C-alpha positions as CSV (number, residue, x, y, z in Angstrom):
1,M,-75.2,-64.6,0.2
2,R,-71.6,-65.4,-0.3
3,Y,-70.0,-64.0,-3.4
4,Q,-68.9,-66.7,-6.0
5,P,-66.6,-65.7,-8.9
6,C,-68.0,-67.0,-12.3
7,Y,-65.7,-69.1,-14.4
8,H,-66.4,-71.2,-17.3
9,P,-66.9,-75.0,-16.4
10,S,-64.3,-75.8,-19.0
11,M,-61.5,-74.0,-17.1
12,N,-59.1,-76.0,-15.0
13,K,-57.8,-74.7,-11.7
14,N,-54.6,-73.3,-13.2
15,E,-56.4,-71.2,-15.7
16,R,-58.6,-69.8,-12.9
17,I,-55.3,-68.9,-10.8
18,G,-53.9,-67.3,-13.8
19,R,-57.1,-65.1,-14.4
20,R,-56.9,-64.0,-10.8
21,G,-53.2,-63.0,-11.2
22,V,-53.9,-61.0,-14.3
23,A,-56.9,-59.0,-12.6
24,A,-54.6,-58.3,-9.5
25,V,-51.7,-56.9,-11.7
26,T,-54.3,-54.9,-13.8
27,M,-55.7,-53.3,-10.6
28,L,-52.2,-52.6,-9.1
29,V,-51.2,-50.7,-12.4
30,A,-54.4,-48.7,-12.2
31,V,-54.0,-47.8,-8.6
32,V,-50.3,-46.7,-9.4
33,F,-51.5,-44.7,-12.6
34,L,-54.1,-43.0,-10.7
35,S,-51.8,-42.0,-7.9
36,F,-49.4,-40.6,-10.5
37,M,-52.0,-38.6,-12.0
38,A,-53.1,-37.4,-8.7
39,G,-49.7,-36.4,-7.6
40,T,-49.3,-34.5,-11.0
41,S,-52.4,-32.6,-10.4
42,R,-51.2,-31.4,-6.9
43,A,-47.9,-30.6,-8.3
44,D,-49.5,-28.5,-11.2
45,N,-50.7,-25.9,-8.3
46,N,-47.5,-25.8,-6.5
47,V,-45.7,-22.7,-5.8
48,V,-41.9,-22.9,-5.2
49,V,-40.5,-20.0,-3.2
50,L,-36.7,-19.2,-3.5
51,E,-34.8,-16.4,-1.6
52,I,-32.0,-14.0,-2.7
53,K,-30.4,-12.3,0.4
54,G,-27.5,-10.2,0.4
55,G,-24.8,-10.2,-2.4
56,I,-25.5,-12.1,-5.4
57,G,-22.7,-14.4,-6.0
58,V,-21.8,-18.0,-7.4
59,A,-23.7,-19.6,-4.5
60,T,-26.8,-17.7,-5.3
61,E,-26.5,-18.5,-8.9
62,E,-26.2,-22.2,-8.2
63,Y,-29.3,-22.1,-5.7
64,I,-31.7,-20.2,-8.0
65,I,-30.8,-22.6,-11.0
66,S,-31.3,-25.5,-8.8
67,G,-34.6,-24.1,-7.4
68,I,-35.9,-23.3,-11.0
69,E,-35.0,-26.9,-12.2
70,H,-36.8,-28.4,-9.2
71,A,-40.0,-26.4,-10.1
72,E,-39.7,-27.5,-13.6
73,E,-39.5,-31.1,-12.5
74,I,-42.6,-30.9,-10.4
75,A,-44.4,-28.9,-13.0
76,A,-45.2,-26.1,-10.7
77,E,-47.5,-23.2,-11.3
78,L,-45.3,-20.4,-10.4
79,I,-41.8,-19.7,-8.9
80,I,-41.6,-16.8,-6.3
81,I,-38.1,-15.2,-5.7
82,D,-38.1,-13.3,-2.5
83,M,-35.3,-10.6,-3.0
84,D,-33.4,-8.1,-0.8
85,T,-30.1,-7.5,-2.3
86,P,-27.6,-4.6,-2.7
87,G,-26.6,-6.3,-5.9
88,G,-23.5,-8.4,-6.8
89,L,-21.4,-9.9,-9.6
90,M,-22.3,-9.5,-13.1
91,G,-21.5,-13.0,-14.1
92,P,-23.7,-14.8,-11.7
93,M,-26.6,-12.1,-12.2
94,R,-26.5,-12.8,-16.0
95,T,-26.7,-16.6,-15.4
96,I,-29.6,-16.2,-13.2
97,V,-31.5,-13.9,-15.9
98,Q,-30.9,-16.6,-18.5
99,A,-32.3,-19.2,-16.2
100,I,-35.4,-17.1,-15.7
101,L,-35.8,-16.1,-19.2
102,N,-35.5,-19.9,-20.2
103,S,-37.8,-21.2,-17.4
104,S,-40.8,-23.1,-18.4
105,V,-42.5,-22.1,-15.1
106,P,-43.5,-18.4,-14.8
107,V,-41.1,-16.6,-12.4
108,A,-42.4,-13.8,-10.0
109,T,-39.6,-11.7,-8.3
110,Y,-40.9,-10.1,-5.1
111,V,-38.8,-7.5,-3.3
112,T,-39.6,-8.2,0.3
113,P,-39.8,-7.6,3.4
114,A,-40.5,-3.8,3.9
115,G,-37.3,-1.8,3.6
116,A,-35.9,-4.4,1.2
117,R,-34.0,-3.3,-1.9
118,A,-33.4,-4.6,-5.5
119,D,-30.3,-2.4,-6.4
120,S,-27.7,-3.0,-9.0
121,A,-27.8,-6.7,-10.2
122,G,-31.2,-7.0,-8.4
123,T,-32.9,-4.6,-10.7
124,Y,-31.9,-6.7,-13.8
125,I,-33.5,-9.8,-12.1
126,L,-36.5,-7.9,-11.2
127,L,-36.9,-6.7,-14.9
128,A,-36.2,-10.1,-16.3
129,S,-39.0,-11.7,-14.3
130,H,-42.3,-12.6,-15.8
131,I,-44.0,-10.9,-13.0
132,A,-42.3,-8.0,-10.8
133,V,-43.8,-7.2,-7.6
134,M,-42.7,-5.1,-4.7
135,T,-43.6,-4.6,-1.0
136,P,-44.3,-1.1,0.1
137,T,-41.4,0.9,1.4
138,S,-38.9,-1.1,-0.8
139,H,-37.1,0.4,-3.7
140,L,-35.0,-0.4,-6.7
141,G,-32.5,0.8,-9.2
142,A,-28.8,2.1,-9.1
143,A,-27.9,-0.4,-11.7
144,T,-24.6,1.3,-12.8
145,P,-22.0,-1.3,-13.3
146,V,-19.1,-1.1,-11.0
147,S,-15.6,-2.3,-11.7
148,L,-13.7,-4.8,-9.5
149,S,-11.4,-2.0,-8.4
150,G,-14.4,-0.2,-6.8
151,D,-14.5,2.7,-9.5
152,D,-17.8,3.7,-10.8
153,A,-18.0,2.8,-14.6
154,T,-20.1,5.7,-15.6
155,P,-18.0,7.9,-17.7
156,D,-17.4,11.4,-16.6
157,P,-19.4,14.2,-18.2
158,P,-17.8,15.9,-21.1
159,T,-15.9,19.0,-20.7
160,Q,-16.3,21.2,-23.7
161,P,-13.6,23.9,-24.0
162,V,-15.1,27.5,-24.6
163,P,-13.7,28.5,-28.1
164,D,-12.0,32.1,-28.5
165,D,-13.9,34.8,-30.3
166,A,-11.5,34.5,-33.0
167,D,-12.3,30.8,-33.6
168,K,-16.0,31.1,-33.5
169,D,-16.5,31.8,-37.0
170,A,-14.4,28.8,-38.1
171,D,-16.2,26.6,-35.8
172,E,-19.6,27.4,-37.0
173,D,-19.1,25.8,-40.3
174,A,-17.5,22.7,-38.8
175,P,-19.7,19.7,-38.2
176,A,-20.5,18.8,-34.5
177,E,-18.8,15.9,-33.2
178,P,-20.8,13.5,-30.7
179,D,-19.9,13.7,-27.1
180,R,-17.7,10.5,-26.3
181,P,-16.9,10.9,-22.5
182,G,-14.7,8.3,-20.7
183,T,-12.6,5.7,-21.9
184,A,-13.3,3.1,-24.6
185,M,-13.7,0.5,-22.0
186,E,-16.1,2.6,-19.8
187,R,-18.3,3.4,-22.8
188,K,-18.2,-0.4,-23.7
189,V,-19.3,-1.4,-20.4
190,I,-22.1,1.2,-20.0
191,N,-23.5,0.5,-23.6
192,D,-23.6,-3.0,-23.1
193,A,-25.3,-2.7,-19.7
194,V,-27.9,-0.1,-21.0
195,S,-28.8,-2.4,-24.2
196,Y,-29.0,-5.5,-21.8
197,I,-31.4,-3.9,-19.3
198,R,-33.4,-2.2,-22.1
199,S,-34.0,-5.6,-23.7
200,L,-35.0,-7.1,-20.3
201,A,-37.6,-4.3,-19.9
202,E,-38.9,-4.5,-23.3
203,R,-39.5,-8.2,-23.3
204,H,-42.2,-7.7,-20.6
205,G,-43.5,-4.4,-21.8
206,R,-41.9,-2.4,-19.0
207,N,-40.5,1.1,-19.0
208,A,-37.1,0.9,-20.9
209,D,-36.3,4.4,-20.9
210,W,-36.3,4.3,-17.0
211,A,-34.2,1.2,-17.0
212,E,-31.7,3.1,-19.0
213,R,-31.6,5.8,-16.6
214,A,-31.0,3.3,-13.9
215,V,-27.8,2.4,-15.5
216,R,-26.6,5.8,-16.8
217,D,-27.7,8.0,-14.0
218,A,-28.0,5.4,-11.1
219,A,-31.6,6.3,-11.0
220,T,-33.9,4.8,-8.2
221,L,-37.6,4.3,-7.6
222,T,-39.8,3.5,-4.6
223,A,-42.4,0.8,-5.1
224,T,-45.1,3.2,-5.7
225,E,-43.1,5.2,-8.1
226,A,-42.1,2.1,-9.8
227,L,-45.8,1.0,-10.1
228,E,-46.6,4.4,-11.8
229,E,-43.7,4.3,-14.1
230,N,-44.7,0.9,-15.4
231,V,-41.5,-0.7,-14.1
232,I,-43.3,-3.2,-12.0
233,D,-46.6,-5.2,-12.2
234,Y,-47.9,-5.1,-8.6
235,I,-47.5,-3.9,-5.1
236,A,-48.1,-6.6,-2.3
237,E,-47.8,-6.3,1.3
238,S,-47.4,-10.1,1.9
239,R,-47.1,-13.1,0.1
240,A,-50.7,-14.1,0.5
241,E,-51.7,-10.9,-1.2
242,L,-49.1,-11.6,-4.0
243,L,-50.6,-14.9,-4.7
244,R,-54.2,-13.2,-4.8
245,V,-53.2,-10.5,-7.1
246,V,-51.2,-12.6,-9.7
247,D,-54.0,-15.2,-10.0
248,G,-55.2,-14.9,-13.6
249,H,-52.1,-12.9,-14.6
250,E,-51.0,-13.9,-18.1
251,V,-47.4,-14.3,-19.2
252,K,-45.6,-15.4,-22.3
253,I,-43.6,-18.5,-22.0
254,D,-41.9,-19.7,-25.2
255,S,-44.0,-17.3,-27.3
256,E,-47.0,-18.9,-25.7
257,T,-49.7,-17.1,-23.4
258,V,-49.7,-18.8,-20.1
259,T,-52.4,-18.0,-17.4
260,V,-51.2,-18.3,-13.8
261,A,-53.4,-19.8,-11.4
262,T,-52.6,-19.4,-7.7
263,S,-55.9,-20.0,-6.0
264,D,-55.5,-22.6,-3.3
265,A,-51.7,-23.0,-4.2
266,V,-49.5,-25.1,-2.1
267,V,-46.5,-23.1,-1.2
268,E,-43.1,-25.0,-0.9
269,E,-40.0,-23.3,0.6
270,F,-37.0,-24.6,-1.5
271,E,-33.9,-25.1,0.6
272,P,-30.4,-25.0,-0.6
273,N,-28.5,-28.3,-0.4
274,W,-25.5,-28.7,1.9
275,R,-22.9,-27.8,-0.8
276,I,-24.6,-24.4,-1.5
277,K,-25.0,-23.8,2.2
278,I,-21.2,-24.3,2.6
279,L,-20.2,-22.1,-0.3
280,Q,-22.5,-19.4,1.0
281,V,-20.8,-19.3,4.4
282,I,-17.2,-19.3,2.9
283,A,-17.8,-17.0,0.1
284,N,-17.5,-14.1,2.4
285,P,-14.4,-11.9,2.5
286,E,-14.3,-11.9,6.3
287,I,-14.7,-15.6,6.4
288,V,-11.9,-16.0,3.9
289,L,-9.6,-14.1,6.2
290,L,-10.4,-16.1,9.2
291,L,-9.7,-19.4,7.2
292,G,-6.6,-18.0,6.0
293,L,-5.2,-17.1,9.6
294,I,-6.5,-20.4,11.1
295,G,-4.9,-22.4,8.3
296,I,-1.4,-20.4,8.7
297,Y,-1.4,-20.7,12.5
298,G,-2.2,-24.5,12.2
299,L,0.7,-24.9,9.9
300,M,3.0,-22.9,12.2
301,Y,1.9,-25.0,15.3
302,E,2.6,-28.1,13.4
303,G,6.1,-26.8,12.4
304,W,6.9,-26.0,16.0
305,N,5.5,-29.3,17.2
306,P,6.1,-31.9,14.7
307,G,3.6,-34.9,15.0
308,A,0.7,-33.0,16.6
309,I,-1.2,-33.9,13.3
310,V,-4.4,-32.2,14.3
311,P,-3.2,-28.5,13.7
312,G,-1.6,-29.3,10.5
313,V,-4.6,-31.1,9.1
314,V,-7.1,-28.4,10.1
315,G,-4.5,-25.7,8.7
316,I,-4.5,-27.4,5.4
317,I,-8.3,-27.9,5.2
318,C,-8.8,-24.1,6.0
319,L,-6.2,-22.9,3.5
320,L,-7.9,-25.1,0.9
321,L,-11.4,-23.6,1.8
322,A,-10.0,-20.1,1.6
323,A,-8.4,-20.8,-1.7
324,Y,-11.7,-22.1,-3.2
325,A,-13.5,-19.2,-1.7
326,L,-11.1,-16.8,-3.5
327,Q,-12.2,-18.3,-6.9
328,V,-15.8,-16.9,-6.4
329,L,-15.0,-13.5,-5.0
330,P,-13.9,-10.3,-6.8
331,V,-10.3,-9.8,-5.9
332,N,-7.6,-7.2,-6.5
333,Y,-4.6,-9.2,-7.6
334,A,-2.1,-6.7,-5.9
335,G,-3.8,-7.4,-2.7
336,L,-3.8,-11.0,-3.3
337,A,0.0,-10.9,-3.9
338,L,0.5,-9.1,-0.5
339,I,-1.6,-11.6,1.3
340,I,0.6,-14.5,-0.2
341,V,3.7,-12.5,0.9
342,G,2.2,-12.2,4.4
343,L,1.4,-16.0,4.6
344,A,4.8,-16.8,3.5
345,L,6.3,-14.7,6.3
346,M,4.2,-16.2,8.9
347,T,5.0,-19.6,7.6
348,A,8.7,-18.8,7.6
349,E,8.4,-17.7,11.3
350,A,7.6,-21.4,12.2
351,F,10.8,-22.8,10.5
352,A,13.1,-20.0,11.2
353,P,12.0,-18.2,14.5
354,S,12.9,-14.5,14.5
355,F,11.4,-13.7,17.9
356,G,8.3,-12.2,15.9
357,A,9.9,-10.1,13.3
358,L,8.9,-12.3,10.3
359,G,5.5,-13.0,12.0
360,L,4.7,-9.3,12.6
361,G,5.8,-8.5,9.2
362,G,3.6,-11.2,7.8
363,I,0.5,-10.0,9.7
364,A,1.0,-6.4,8.4
365,A,1.3,-7.7,4.9
366,F,-1.6,-9.9,5.3
367,V,-3.8,-7.0,6.6
368,F,-2.7,-4.5,4.0
369,G,-3.3,-7.1,1.1
370,A,-6.7,-7.8,2.7
371,I,-7.9,-4.2,2.6
372,M,-6.6,-3.9,-0.9
373,M,-8.0,-7.3,-2.1
374,F,-11.5,-6.7,-1.0
375,D,-11.6,-2.8,-1.3
376,S,-14.3,-3.1,-3.8
377,D,-17.7,-1.3,-4.2
378,V,-19.1,-4.4,-5.6
379,P,-22.3,-4.7,-3.6
380,G,-22.3,-7.5,-1.0
381,F,-18.6,-8.2,-1.3
382,G,-17.0,-5.6,0.7
383,I,-15.1,-5.8,4.0
384,S,-15.3,-4.0,7.1
385,I,-12.1,-2.2,8.0
386,S,-12.9,-2.3,11.7
387,F,-13.0,-6.2,11.2
388,V,-9.6,-6.2,9.6
389,V,-8.0,-4.0,12.2
390,G,-9.5,-6.2,15.0
391,L,-8.2,-9.3,13.3
392,A,-4.8,-7.7,13.0
393,I,-4.7,-6.8,16.8
394,L,-5.8,-10.4,17.8
395,A,-3.1,-11.9,15.4
396,A,-0.4,-9.6,16.8
397,L,-1.3,-10.6,20.3
398,F,-1.2,-14.2,19.3
399,I,2.3,-13.8,18.0
400,V,3.5,-11.9,21.1
401,W,2.2,-14.6,23.3
402,L,3.6,-17.2,21.2
403,M,7.2,-15.7,21.1
404,T,7.1,-15.1,25.0
405,F,6.0,-18.7,25.6
406,I,9.0,-19.8,23.1
407,L,11.4,-17.7,25.2
408,K,10.2,-19.1,28.5
409,L,10.8,-22.6,27.0
410,R,14.2,-21.7,26.0
411,R,15.1,-20.4,29.6
412,R,13.7,-23.7,31.0
413,G,16.4,-25.9,29.6
414,A,16.2,-29.8,29.2
415,V,13.0,-31.4,30.7
416,T,13.9,-35.0,30.1
417,G,17.1,-37.3,30.1
418,R,20.6,-36.6,31.5
419,G,20.4,-32.9,31.1
420,S,17.3,-32.5,33.2
421,I,18.7,-34.5,36.1
422,I,22.0,-32.7,36.4
423,G,21.5,-29.5,38.4
424,G,18.1,-30.5,39.6
425,I,17.0,-30.2,43.2
426,G,16.0,-33.1,45.2
427,T,15.1,-34.1,48.9
428,A,16.9,-36.6,51.0
429,M,14.8,-39.6,52.1
430,Q,17.2,-40.5,55.0
431,D,20.2,-39.5,56.9
432,F,23.3,-40.7,55.0
433,T,26.9,-40.1,54.6
434,G,28.2,-41.9,51.5
435,D,25.4,-43.9,50.0
436,G,21.6,-43.0,50.3
437,K,18.3,-42.3,48.7
438,V,17.0,-39.1,47.4
439,W,13.5,-38.1,45.9
440,L,13.8,-36.3,42.4
441,E,11.2,-35.7,40.0
442,G,8.7,-38.1,41.5
443,E,11.2,-40.9,41.7
444,S,13.6,-42.6,44.3
445,W,17.2,-42.5,43.2
446,A,20.4,-44.0,44.6
447,A,22.6,-41.1,45.8
448,R,26.2,-40.7,47.1
449,S,27.5,-37.7,48.9
450,K,31.0,-36.9,50.3
451,V,29.4,-34.7,53.1
452,P,26.7,-35.7,55.7
453,I,23.1,-35.4,54.5
454,E,20.2,-35.0,56.9
455,K,16.6,-36.4,56.2
456,D,14.3,-34.0,54.2
457,Q,17.4,-31.7,53.4
458,Q,17.3,-30.4,49.9
459,V,20.2,-31.6,47.7
460,V,21.6,-30.7,44.3
461,V,22.7,-33.2,41.7
462,L,26.3,-32.7,40.6
463,E,26.9,-35.7,38.4
464,M,25.3,-38.8,37.3
465,D,27.1,-42.2,37.3
466,G,24.8,-44.8,35.6
467,L,21.8,-44.7,37.9
468,T,23.5,-43.2,40.9
469,L,23.5,-39.4,41.7
470,E,26.3,-37.5,43.1
471,V,24.7,-34.9,45.4
472,E,25.7,-32.3,48.0
473,P,23.6,-30.0,50.2
474,V,21.7,-27.3,48.2
475,S,23.0,-23.6,48.8
476,A,20.8,-20.5,48.5
477,T,22.4,-19.9,45.0
478,D,21.6,-23.4,43.7
479,A,17.9,-23.0,44.9
480,G,17.5,-19.6,43.3
481,D,18.8,-21.1,40.0
482,A,16.6,-24.2,40.2
483,Q,13.6,-22.1,40.8
484,L,14.4,-20.0,37.7
485,Q,14.7,-23.1,35.6
486,T,11.3,-24.3,36.8
């Protein structure tokens, strides 16, 4: 039986079409709404995985913040931060901690893989997380602040002078003064770090006393010890085990208790965008040095060969990238000044060739400046001395080769025009006395000679009269000079 829609007999054709259109639109809206609700329910069980590897810097900060924002947009159930870091800069670390504390999605920081560490700044991030998890054989701690000059900011222990016997009685009645070791700035840095890390530990009910020792004494713990000391919440050998053990764990978000549900969770690996990837690459002291040298050599080549264009463009781009990277790296300004002097000397070599003196001096200043500028114990932002020395040797060899090549070009003489023709060696194309033809530099030339010339005999150009060459038979001396010029 064929289905027939029911309409009131009084309805005309247009009214029936309108009713059909309204029904179709209503069904479409219902389908879209149900799809949206289904997508939302799926997102609610998503787990977003972020990663912190190596030193914590500006690139890490931007990546973690963007990952947390993405998890909040899709209403994810949990954020997992896989971490293996020696530490990093305090500024980016504090920004990451603030993003974790203000996140509407629970954050679980997982020190992984086996043998990983959460040292220095990583300890702060681990303690700030709603859930702290470590894999076996990993460790954390050593959270003492380090100055950009590479000096440990921990104050030296106090040295109390032993009073003489004559002064003992007088000292007994004097009130004891509290020990205040170190400079005022050192005490300020340490006390600030202690209060900060204690507040993070207390927020999630973790061992604040050990956290203080991690700052004052650079104390460290293995995963097992951290679990026993109530510094972390769980130990998990894999991500799958982590999802299993945190299922049902309660955390506080905005003073409200939230239960984490990770059973049958969909894991999403959050990848950094192209901008963050570029920043991660160039925010490396060794890459900065390479960019600086490439930039200077590009400008030097452009100075020696005006109009080459490509070396100059590449040089400017590399120098700008290096300058941008220096803004996000801990630098010593004395070393930076030496690097600038070195770059200036190498640039001067391009416009006032000194047979390598300026260039080699610039390289020396560049290398010493690099060692000074990045001679820092800030974890993840040091530089290998062997890399700097190797780079200096390569740069010196390049300068030596370049100077040798320039000297060879000077001895060569003119290569075009009248200067390259006079003194050149050609070959007679016929027997002639007076006017004839010679072959020189791939061309046939009209020639004139006062002495007889035989075919295939070598001739030397004495003078050039318009397009006619004055020649004579070449002697052994002329042949030797011509060979030296070429």
